[in-house]
N, C-alpha and C positions, 0 to 999 in steps of 0.2 A: 491508561493507554497501553502501557507495556503488557498488561495482562491480556488485553484483547489481541494484540499482535502475537503474543505467545500462544494463545489458544488457537488462532488461525494457523500458526506454524505446525501445531500438532494435530490439526484436523484439516490438513491441506486439501484433501479430496472433497471436503464438504464446505469449507469456509474460505472467504477472502475478506480483505478489509477495504473500505472505501474512506476517503478523506480528501480534504482540500490541502494542497501542498503549495507553499510559497518558496520559490527558488531563490538563489543568491541575488538575482537581479530584481526581486520583488514581484515577479509575475506569479499569480495564483492559478492553479489548475485543479480540476477534480480528478482524483486518481482511483483506480481499482487495482489492487495488487495482491499477489499471493506471497506472503512473507517466507523467507528462507531461513535466515538466522540474524541474530544481533551481531554487529561488528564491534561495538563498543557500548559504553553506557549511553552515548548520545545519538546512535544511528543504527539502522538495520538494512539488510540486503533483502530485496524482494523482486519477484518477477512482475514487471509492470505489464498489465494486460492491454494497455494502449500501445506501448512501444514494442511489445513482444520480446523483451530482453531484460536481463537483470539490471537493476538500478539500486543505488543506495539512497536512503532517505534519512534526514536528520529529524529526530523526534521533535525538536523545538519548532520546526517548520510545518508540522502536521496539525491540522485543526479538524474538529468534528469527526474523529475516528469512530467508525462503526463496523461491526461484523455484518457480513451479508452471505447469502447462500451462493456458493460457487456456481451451482447449476443455473443461476439467473443471468449469467454473463457468458458471452462468446467472444473470443479474441478475433480481431482487435476490438477493444472497447473504445468508443469515441472519447477523446480527452477534451472535455469542455473546459473552457478557461476564460 
């Protein structure tokens, strides 16, 4: 997972990542983000294309992380949940 995030960080014009994220309350949403940097071993900062603002994400709460072409998404991306 970290390798996919790292790759998207370094190819930010071309790649984003998609994943299901479970928040602290247990709610799961589908996210499309452009990663910015790792904040620590357990989390990263990214531009959330749904909320159109930076958010931090805990790696342990991310499921089904995949790379996607950035050109396939326009902001704001609907946040399905």
